[in-house]
C-alpha positions in Angstrom: 0.0 0.0 0.0 1.1 3.6 -0.5 1.1 5.8 2.5 -2.0 7.6 1.2 -3.8 4.4 0.7 -2.9 3.2 4.2 -4.2 6.4 5.9 -7.3 6.4 3.7 -8.2 2.8 4.7 -7.7 3.8 8.3 -10.2 6.7 7.9 -12.7 4.5 6.0 -12.4 1.6 8.5 -11.0 -0.8 6.0 -8.3 -3.5 6.5 -4.7 -2.3 6.5 -1.5 -4.2 5.7 0.0 -2.7 8.8 -0.8 0.2 11.2 -0.1 3.6 9.9 2.5 5.6 11.8 2.4 9.4 12.1 3.3 12.4 14.2 1.9 15.8 14.5 4.5 18.3 13.4 4.1 21.5 15.4 7.8 21.8 16.0 9.4 24.6 18.0 10.0 27.4 15.4 13.5 28.0 14.1 15.0 25.0 15.9 17.5 23.1 13.7 17.9 20.4 16.3 14.8 18.8 14.8 16.0 18.8 11.1 17.0 15.1 11.2 13.6 14.1 12.7 11.7 16.2 10.2 13.6 14.4 7.4 12.9 11.0 8.9 9.2 11.8 9.2 9.1 12.9 5.6 10.7 9.7 4.4 9.2 7.0 6.6 5.8 8.1 8.1 2.3 8.6 6.7 2.0 12.3 6.3 -0.9 14.7 6.9 -1.3 18.4 6.3 -4.1 20.6 7.5 -5.7 23.1 5.1 -7.3 25.9 7.1 -10.9 26.4 5.9 -11.2 29.8 7.7 -9.6 31.3 4.6 -12.9 30.9 2.9 -14.7 33.4 5.2 -14.8 37.1 5.6 -12.7 37.8 8.7 -14.5 39.1 11.8 -13.9 42.9 12.3 -10.9 43.0 14.5 -8.1 45.4 15.4 -4.8 44.2 16.8 -2.0 46.0 18.6 1.3 44.9 20.2 2.8 46.4 23.3 5.7 45.6 25.6 4.9 43.4 28.6 8.2 42.2 30.1 11.7 41.2 29.1 10.5 37.8 27.9 7.0 38.6 26.7 5.0 40.8 24.4 1.3 41.5 24.8 -1.1 41.4 21.8 -4.5 43.0 22.3 -7.3 42.1 20.0 -10.4 44.2 19.7 -13.5 42.7 18.1 -16.1 45.2 16.9 -19.7 44.1 17.3 -23.0 46.0 16.6 -23.5 46.2 20.4 -20.0 47.4 21.2 -16.4 46.2 21.3 -15.0 43.1 22.9 -11.3 42.7 23.9 -8.9 39.9 24.5 -5.2 39.8 25.2 -2.5 37.2 24.5 1.1 37.0 25.6 3.7 36.0 23.0 7.1 34.7 24.1 10.2 36.5 22.9 12.2 33.3 23.5 10.2 30.8 21.4 8.0 29.4 24.3 4.3 28.6 23.9 2.0 31.6 24.1 -0.4 32.4 27.0 -3.9 33.8 27.2 -4.2 36.8 29.5 -7.9 37.6 29.0 -10.7 36.4 26.9 -13.3 38.1 24.7 -16.3 37.1 26.8 -16.3 38.0 30.5 -20.0 38.1 31.2 -23.4 37.2 29.9 -23.6 40.7 28.4 -20.4 40.2 26.5 -21.9 36.9 25.1 -25.0 38.8 23.9 -22.7 41.3 22.1 -20.9 38.5 20.4 -24.2 36.8 19.4 -25.2 40.1 17.6 -22.5 39.5 15.0 -23.8 38.3 11.6 -22.3 35.0 10.3 -19.3 35.6 8.1 -19.8 35.5 4.4 -18.2 32.8 2.3 -16.0 33.6 -0.6 -12.7 33.0 -2.3 -10.6 30.5 -4.0 -10.2 27.0 -2.6 -7.6 25.9 -5.2 -4.8 25.8 -2.5 -6.5 22.6 -1.3 -6.1 21.0 -4.7 -2.5 22.2 -4.8 -1.7 20.7 -1.5 -3.2 17.4 -2.6 -1.0 17.4 -5.7 2.1 18.2 -3.6 1.2 15.5 -1.1 0.8 12.8 -3.8 0.9 9.3 -2.4 2.8 10.3 0.8 -0.4 11.1 2.7 -3.6 13.1 2.9 -4.8 16.7 3.2 -7.4 17.5 5.9 -9.7 20.4 5.7 -9.3 21.9 9.2 -12.6 23.3 10.4 -11.1 25.0 13.5 -12.8 24.7 16.9 -16.1 22.8 17.2 -19.2 24.6 18.6 -18.5 23.7 22.2 -14.8 24.3 22.0 -15.4 27.7 20.3 -17.5 28.8 23.3 -14.8 27.7 25.7 -12.2 29.6 23.8 -14.4 32.8 24.0 -14.8 32.5 27.8 -11.8 30.5 29.0 -12.3 27.2 30.7 -13.0 28.5 34.2 -15.7 31.0 33.3 -17.2 28.6 30.8 -17.6 26.0 33.5 -19.3 28.6 35.7 -21.5 29.8 32.9 -22.5 26.2 32.0 -24.3 26.2 35.4 -25.5 29.8 35.8 -26.2 30.7 32.1 -26.6 27.5 30.2 -28.9 29.0 27.7 -26.2 31.4 26.6 -23.8 28.5 26.1 -26.3 26.8 23.9 -26.9 30.0 21.9 -23.1 30.3 21.2 -22.9 26.6 20.3 -25.9 27.0 17.9 -24.3 30.0 16.2 -21.0 28.1 15.7 -22.9 25.0 14.5 -24.7 27.1 11.9 -21.4 28.7 10.8 -19.7 25.3 10.4 -22.6 23.8 8.5 -22.6 26.8 6.1 -18.8 26.4 5.7 -19.0 22.7 5.1 -21.8 23.0 2.5 -19.7 25.6 0.6 -16.5 23.4 0.8 -18.4 20.3 -0.5 -19.8 22.4 -3.4 -16.2 23.2 -4.3 -15.2 19.5 -4.2 -13.1 19.9 -1.1 -12.6 16.6 0.8 -12.9 13.8 1.6 -10.9 14.4 4.8 -11.9 16.9 7.5 -10.9 17.5 11.1 -12.3 19.2 14.1 -10.8 20.2 17.5 -12.1 21.6 20.7 -14.0 18.6 22.1 -11.2 18.1 24.8 -12.3 21.3 26.6 -15.6 19.6 27.7 -14.4 16.3 29.1 -14.0 15.1 32.7 -13.0 16.0 35.3 -14.0 19.7 34.7 -17.2 18.6 32.9 -19.3 15.5 33.2 -20.9 13.3 30.5 -24.1 15.5 30.5 -22.1 18.5 29.5 -20.3 16.5 26.9 -23.5 15.3 25.3 -25.2 18.7 25.6 -22.4 20.8 24.2 -20.4 18.4 22.1 -22.4 15.5 20.7 -25.6 17.6 20.1 -23.8 20.2 18.0 -21.0 18.2 16.4 -23.2 15.4 15.1 -25.1 17.4 12.4 -21.7 18.6 11.1 -20.3 15.1 10.9 -23.6 13.8 9.4 -23.3 16.3 6.6 -19.8 15.3 5.8 -20.6 11.6 5.9 -23.6 12.1 3.6 -21.1 13.5 1.0 -18.8 10.5 1.5 -16.3 12.3 3.7 -14.5 11.4 6.9 -13.7 13.3 10.1 -10.7 13.3 12.4 -11.3 14.4 16.0 -8.5 15.6 18.3 -9.5 15.1 22.0 -7.0 15.0 24.9 -7.9 14.1 28.5 -9.9 11.6 30.5 -12.3 10.4 27.8 -13.3 7.0 29.3 -16.8 8.3 30.3 -17.5 10.1 27.1 -15.8 7.9 24.4 -19.2 6.4 23.5 -20.4 9.9 22.7 -17.5 10.4 20.4 -18.4 7.2 18.6 -22.1 8.0 18.5 -21.6 11.4 17.0 -19.7 9.8 14.1 -16.0 10.3 14.8 -14.0 8.4 12.2 -10.5 8.8 13.6 -9.9 9.7 17.3 -6.6 11.1 18.6 -5.0 10.5 21.1 -7.0 8.3 23.6 -4.6 8.8 26.4 -3.7 6.2 29.0 -3.1 7.0 32.7 -1.8 9.2 34.2 -2.6 11.9 31.6 -5.8 10.2 30.6 -7.8 7.3 31.9 -8.4 4.8 29.1 -6.1 2.0 28.0 -5.6 1.0 24.3 -7.5 -2.2 24.9 -10.4 -0.3 26.5 -10.5 2.2 23.7 -10.4 -0.6 21.1 -13.4 -2.3 22.7 -15.5 0.8 22.2 -14.1 1.8 18.8 -14.1 -1.7 17.1 -16.2 -1.4 14.0 -17.1 2.2 14.7 -14.1 4.4 14.5 -10.3 4.2 14.1 -7.8 5.1 16.8 -4.7 7.4 16.5 -2.2 7.4 19.3 -1.4 6.8 22.1 2.3 7.1 23.2 2.7 10.0 25.5 4.9 12.7 24.0 7.0 13.1 27.1 8.1 9.5 26.8 9.8 10.3 23.5 12.2 12.6 25.5 12.9 10.4 28.5 12.6 6.7 27.4 15.1 4.5 25.7 14.5 3.1 22.2 13.9 -0.3 23.7 11.2 1.0 26.0 9.4 2.7 23.0 9.8 -0.5 20.9 8.0 -2.5 23.6 5.3 0.1 24.1 4.7 0.3 20.4 4.4 -3.5 20.1 1.9 -3.5 23.0 -0.2 -0.8 21.4 -0.4 -2.8 18.1 -1.3 -6.0 20.1 -4.1 -4.2 21.9 -5.6 -2.1 19.1 -4.8 -3.9 15.8 -5.8 -7.5 16.3 -8.4 -7.1 13.5 -5.9 -5.3 11.2 -8.1 -2.2 11.1 -8.2 1.2 12.5 -4.8 2.1 14.0 -2.4 4.8 13.4 0.5 4.7 15.9 1.2 8.2 17.0 2.5 10.3 19.9 -0.1 12.3 21.8 1.3 15.6 20.6 3.9 17.3 18.4 7.6 17.3 19.4 7.7 20.4 21.5 10.8 20.8 23.6 13.1 23.5 22.3 16.6 22.3 21.5 15.8 18.6 22.2 15.4 17.3 18.7 18.5 15.2 18.7 17.7 13.8 22.1 14.3 12.5 21.1 15.3 11.2 17.7 16.2 7.7 18.8 12.8 7.2 20.5 10.9 8.5 17.5 13.0 6.3 15.2 12.2 3.3 17.4 8.5 3.9 17.2 8.5 4.5 13.4 10.8 1.5 12.6 8.8 -0.8 14.8 5.6 0.0 12.9 7.2 0.0 9.4 8.9 -3.4 10.0 5.8 -5.0 11.7 4.5 -8.2 10.1 1.4 -9.6 11.8 
């Protein structure tokens, strides 16, 4: 099988000759220590690239300004203009290549949410030919996913921040539903446009992880994730497409909801201690319903020997690939530690080589 065929069969729940092997590639910027690992990924793994579908929409009316914050950080302030008045958020950007930090969020009250809800849905426009260009460039090495950005529930969390969202889900649940409904309508509109332009068949959503235990229980997951994601996934499935869902955290109590709403590929189904579901438990739920992508914790790639990763990879294949379907071996996140590319290369190579050389 080609690498594209192998990934496609995984997304469409068909038999594979071996598991796929993949890694997300959000490397630290301008870090040459990862050059050898990037080259090994390109040569030996199934590749994926996300095409950002937000380019097809008129941007929201925002203004941005940068200002000094400290020796190590710069503040970016974003003002969103609404018919009912402005909303403002701020974000800290590292001057030393570290991950950014939210300082404040657009929505700080019910009144702010009502301002946001006064915004009209963005208009769709533009040229989607970059998707076809990426497909041509990818060839048989992998697939291109149309990235739909945060799902309805995740979008609401990103507007409030996790703490205030949790409070509002108790005190102002109707507002949360209104925000989810607006986002669902926007994504349905966007997907219909993309399908009319022959974009597909691979799509991906994120944001589900914000509404999993322990901060939220299964009721919230079904109310704010399954309820609003399912119509979007149904529309994609009706057109013959498939959907990848990225959901960290303790998903054991909500993994059935992920399957019920139509998830085709689930990443990363984390084991303890970061999550609470083993590969065998995830496979028991996913079997015949969705494919799994994971679940080697990213920190292990920096602190474990190649022999340990070899054993862990074989155990994952044993527990989640007995039917020769629905497994992509993958770390739980991108390589992320600045300056540590050479240190993690042997572990990544052990994971990749174990899968490529596997004969079941």
